[in-house]
C-alpha positions in Angstrom: -34.9 28.8 172.3 -31.4 29.1 173.8 -29.4 32.1 172.8 -26.4 31.9 170.6 -23.1 31.3 172.4 -20.9 34.4 172.5 -17.3 34.7 171.1 -17.6 31.7 168.8 -14.9 32.1 166.1 -14.4 28.5 164.8 -17.0 25.7 164.5 -16.5 22.1 163.5 -19.2 19.8 162.2 -18.7 16.0 162.5 -20.8 13.8 160.3 -18.5 11.3 158.6 -21.0 9.3 156.5 -23.2 7.9 155.0 -24.2 10.0 152.0 -27.9 10.3 153.1 -27.0 11.2 156.7 -24.5 13.8 155.6 -27.2 15.3 153.3 -29.7 15.5 156.2 -27.3 17.7 158.3 -26.9 20.4 155.6 -30.1 22.3 156.5 -28.9 22.4 160.2 -25.5 23.6 159.0 -27.0 26.4 157.0 -29.0 27.4 160.1 -25.8 27.6 162.1 -24.2 29.8 159.4 -27.2 32.2 159.7 -26.8 32.3 163.5 -23.0 32.6 163.4 -22.4 34.6 160.2 -18.8 35.5 161.0 -17.6 32.2 162.3 -15.3 29.8 160.4 -17.3 26.6 159.8 -15.4 23.4 158.9 -16.8 19.9 158.4 -15.0 16.6 158.7 -16.4 14.0 156.4 -15.4 10.7 154.7 -14.3 10.8 151.1 -17.3 8.9 149.8 -19.8 11.6 151.0 -17.5 14.7 150.6 -19.0 15.6 147.1 -22.2 16.5 148.9 -20.7 19.4 150.8 -17.6 20.5 148.9 -18.0 24.0 147.4 -20.9 24.9 149.7 -20.6 28.7 150.3 -21.5 28.3 154.0 -18.5 26.0 154.7 -15.0 27.3 155.0 -13.1 24.0 154.9 -14.1 20.5 154.1 -11.7 18.1 156.0 -11.6 14.8 154.2 -11.4 11.7 156.4 -9.6 9.1 154.3 -10.3 5.4 154.8 -8.2 2.5 153.7 -8.5 -1.3 153.7 -5.0 -1.4 155.3 -5.2 -0.9 159.0 -1.9 0.8 159.4 -2.8 3.3 156.7 -6.1 4.0 158.3 -4.5 4.7 161.6 -2.0 7.0 159.9 -4.9 9.0 158.3 -6.8 9.1 161.6 -3.8 10.5 163.5 -3.3 13.2 160.8 -7.0 14.2 161.1 -6.6 14.4 164.9 -3.5 16.6 164.6 -5.3 19.0 162.2 -8.4 19.3 164.3 -6.3 19.9 167.4 -4.2 22.5 165.5 -7.3 24.5 164.4 -8.4 25.4 168.0 -12.2 25.1 167.5 -14.5 26.9 170.0 -17.5 24.7 169.2 -17.8 21.1 167.9 -21.1 19.6 166.9 -21.1 15.8 166.7 -24.0 14.7 164.5 -22.6 11.2 164.0 -22.6 9.7 167.5 -20.1 6.9 167.3 -16.9 6.3 169.2 -14.8 7.7 166.3 -16.7 10.9 166.0 -16.8 11.3 169.8 -13.0 11.0 170.0 -12.5 13.5 167.2 -14.7 15.9 169.2 -12.7 15.3 172.4 -9.3 15.7 170.7 -10.3 19.2 169.5 -10.3 20.4 173.2 -13.1 22.8 172.2 -14.8 24.4 175.3 -18.2 23.5 173.8 -18.6 20.0 172.5 -22.2 19.1 171.8 -23.6 15.7 170.9 -26.8 13.8 171.1 -27.5 11.9 174.4 -28.1 8.1 174.2 -29.7 6.2 172.7 -29.3 8.5 169.6 -25.6 8.7 170.4 -24.0 5.2 170.4 -20.7 3.5 171.4 -20.3 5.7 174.4 -19.5 8.6 172.1 -21.4 11.0 174.3 -18.8 10.7 177.1 -16.5 13.0 175.1 -19.0 15.9 174.9 -19.6 18.8 177.3 -23.3 19.1 176.5 -25.6 16.2 175.6 -28.9 16.9 173.8 -31.8 14.5 174.5 -34.5 13.8 171.9 -38.2 13.6 172.8 -39.2 10.0 173.7 -42.8 10.4 172.9 -42.5 11.0 169.2 -40.7 9.7 166.1 -38.7 12.4 164.4 -37.0 12.6 161.0 -33.2 12.7 161.1 -33.5 16.3 159.7 -35.7 17.3 162.7 -33.3 15.6 165.1 -30.4 17.6 163.6 -32.3 20.9 164.1 -32.9 20.0 167.7 -29.1 19.6 168.2 -28.4 23.1 166.7 -31.3 24.6 168.6 -29.0 24.1 171.7 -26.7 26.8 170.4 -29.5 29.2 169.3 -29.9 28.2 165.7 -33.4 28.2 164.4 -35.1 25.6 162.1 -35.2 26.8 158.5 -37.6 25.6 155.7 -35.4 26.7 152.7 -31.8 25.9 152.0 -29.2 26.2 149.3 -28.6 22.5 149.5 -25.9 21.2 147.1 -23.8 23.5 144.9 -23.3 22.1 141.4 -20.6 23.8 139.4 -21.6 25.2 136.0 -19.1 23.0 134.2 -20.8 19.9 135.6 -24.2 21.2 134.6 -22.9 21.6 131.1 -21.4 18.1 131.0 -24.8 16.6 132.1 -26.7 18.7 129.5 -24.4 17.3 126.8 -25.0 13.8 128.1 -28.8 14.2 128.0 -28.6 15.6 124.5 -26.6 12.5 123.5 -29.0 10.1 125.1 -32.3 11.5 124.1 -33.7 13.0 120.9 -37.2 13.9 122.2 -38.7 16.3 124.6 -40.5 13.7 126.6 -40.5 13.9 130.4 -37.4 12.3 132.0 -38.0 9.6 134.7 -34.9 8.7 136.5 -34.9 5.3 138.2 -32.2 4.3 140.7 -32.8 0.6 141.6 -29.7 -0.4 143.6 -29.6 0.0 147.4 -26.9 -1.1 149.8 -28.9 -3.3 152.1 -31.3 -6.2 151.1 -34.1 -5.1 153.4 -34.5 -2.0 151.3 -34.4 -3.6 147.8 -37.5 -3.6 145.8 -37.6 -6.7 143.6 -35.6 -6.5 140.3 -38.6 -7.8 138.3 -40.7 -5.0 139.7 -38.2 -2.3 138.5 -38.3 -4.1 135.1 -42.1 -4.0 134.8 -42.3 -0.4 136.0 -39.8 0.7 133.4 -41.8 -1.1 130.7 -45.0 0.5 131.8 -43.4 4.0 131.6 -41.9 3.4 128.2 -45.1 1.9 126.8 -47.0 5.0 128.0 -45.3 7.0 125.3 -44.9 10.2 127.4 -41.7 9.4 129.2 -38.0 8.8 128.7 -36.6 6.3 131.3 -33.0 6.4 132.4 -31.5 3.9 135.0 -28.8 5.3 137.2 -26.3 3.4 139.4 -23.3 3.9 141.7 -19.9 2.2 142.1 -20.2 -1.6 142.0 -23.9 -1.6 141.2 -24.0 -2.1 137.4 -24.7 -5.8 137.7 -28.0 -4.9 139.4 -29.0 -2.8 136.4 -28.0 -5.6 134.0 -30.2 -8.1 135.9 -33.1 -5.7 135.6 -32.7 -4.8 131.9 -32.6 -8.6 131.0 -36.1 -8.9 132.3 -37.6 -6.0 130.3 -39.6 -6.1 127.1 -38.5 -2.7 125.8 -34.9 -1.3 125.4 -34.0 1.2 128.1 -31.2 3.6 128.5 -28.7 3.2 131.2 -26.6 6.1 132.5 -22.8 5.7 132.1 -20.8 5.7 135.3 -20.9 9.2 136.6 -17.6 10.6 138.0 -19.0 12.4 141.0 -22.1 12.8 143.2 -22.4 16.3 141.8 -23.0 14.8 138.3 -25.7 12.6 139.7 -27.2 15.6 141.5 -27.3 17.5 138.2 -28.9 14.6 136.4 -31.6 14.4 139.2 -32.3 18.1 138.9 -33.0 17.6 135.1 -35.5 14.8 135.7 -39.3 15.2 136.1 -39.4 12.5 138.7 -36.8 10.4 140.6 -37.7 6.9 141.8 -35.7 4.8 144.2 -35.7 2.9 147.5 -34.3 4.3 150.8 -30.8 5.2 149.6 -28.4 8.2 149.4 -29.6 9.4 146.0 -33.2 9.6 147.3 -32.0 12.1 150.0 -30.1 13.9 147.2 -33.4 14.4 145.4 -34.9 15.7 148.6 -32.0 18.1 149.1 -32.5 19.4 145.5 -36.3 19.6 146.2 -36.9 17.4 143.1 -40.1 15.3 142.9 -39.5 11.8 144.0 -41.2 8.5 144.6 -39.7 6.6 147.5 -40.2 2.9 148.0 -39.8 1.7 151.6 -39.8 -1.8 153.2 -37.1 -2.5 155.9 -36.6 1.0 157.2 -39.0 3.3 159.0 -40.4 5.9 156.5 -41.4 8.2 159.4 -37.7 8.6 160.2 -36.1 8.3 156.8 -38.6 9.3 154.1 -38.6 12.9 152.6 -41.5 15.1 153.8 -43.3 17.6 151.5 -45.7 17.9 148.6 -43.0 16.9 146.0 -42.6 13.4 147.4 -44.7 10.2 147.5 -43.7 7.5 149.9 -44.9 3.9 149.2 -44.9 1.6 152.2 -47.0 -1.5 152.9 -45.5 -2.7 156.2 -46.9 -2.5 159.8 -47.7 0.9 161.5 -46.1 1.7 163.9 -42.9 0.4 162.5 -41.5 -2.4 164.6 -38.3 -2.0 166.6 -36.8 -4.8 164.6 -38.0 -6.4 161.3 -36.7 -9.7 159.9 -35.3 -9.6 156.3 -37.9 -11.9 154.9 -40.7 -9.7 156.3 -39.2 -6.5 154.9 -38.9 -8.1 151.5 -42.5 -9.4 151.7 -43.7 -5.8 152.5 -41.7 -4.5 149.5 -43.3 -7.1 147.1 -46.7 -5.8 148.1 -45.9 -2.5 146.3 -46.7 -3.3 142.7 -45.2 -1.7 139.5 -48.8 -0.6 138.6 -49.0 1.3 141.9 -45.7 3.1 141.3 -46.8 3.9 137.7 -50.1 5.4 138.9 -48.1 7.5 141.4 -45.9 8.8 138.6 -49.0 9.9 136.6 -50.4 11.5 139.8 -47.2 13.5 140.4 -46.9 14.5 136.7 -50.6 15.6 136.6 -50.2 17.8 139.7 
């Protein structure tokens, strides 16, 4: 293992989005904090994913990268971020994102140590802006979490197995407890189901979610609650229309920290490959993860608390057509997911 770099006073992490990818950098960030206990650690992140890291005690400053649909406004925000990064005089920059934008932010810092992945993990020529490029093994498939640990290993930070994860303020915990008391009058085990995903190759059929929820409700031991994110309520409505039993739907939650608190109060969380699935992993909450169009070896949580359901080819192909991904997802039945719930609850 390389030794820590000497005289490092200011460190900048760059991982702008998406929510799941930001989450999977947090253990590596905590490892860097252990290795460099006296350094200032800042993180530049897009607004949508910022809730995941704001308030974390290992981070000194969360720099919010604003995005806008207006091109001129977006350019204005980008210039402001560049000025701030340049002004902060970082000694070390770690680019976990690996796109042109993140590479340029690293370059503009003028930090003497600018570390990124080598291609093909780094894309869009982002690696040309770094001073050190870290290659990943070509003979094995790694999770994103393990890849991130390899990047920080280059500066002497060791892999860790336990982490603080996401910090949920007490006032948010209290809000969520009041919500749960309003929704449920029993002490049954809470099963949280998050059906929506952002990409169609990850979407388990709506009718399957409907049948699964009916199975869980008819069991008599569970309360079922559907969760959703911005712009996803229509998906929930389509599912509930196909159900035999009435089911509770979460109101729109104001922040990701509210969703995290809700997940931490559930017995099991169920979803496809989406940001909230990684949130359950970060919180070390039991989860059932339904995969189809993405490689579970790279993207699924690892550990005894998690069950990954996947019926596609092994090894995972370099590219998979949408219709094949959806066919693999349909092979995972509601009965199979229900039995997996019972297995996890029993253990």
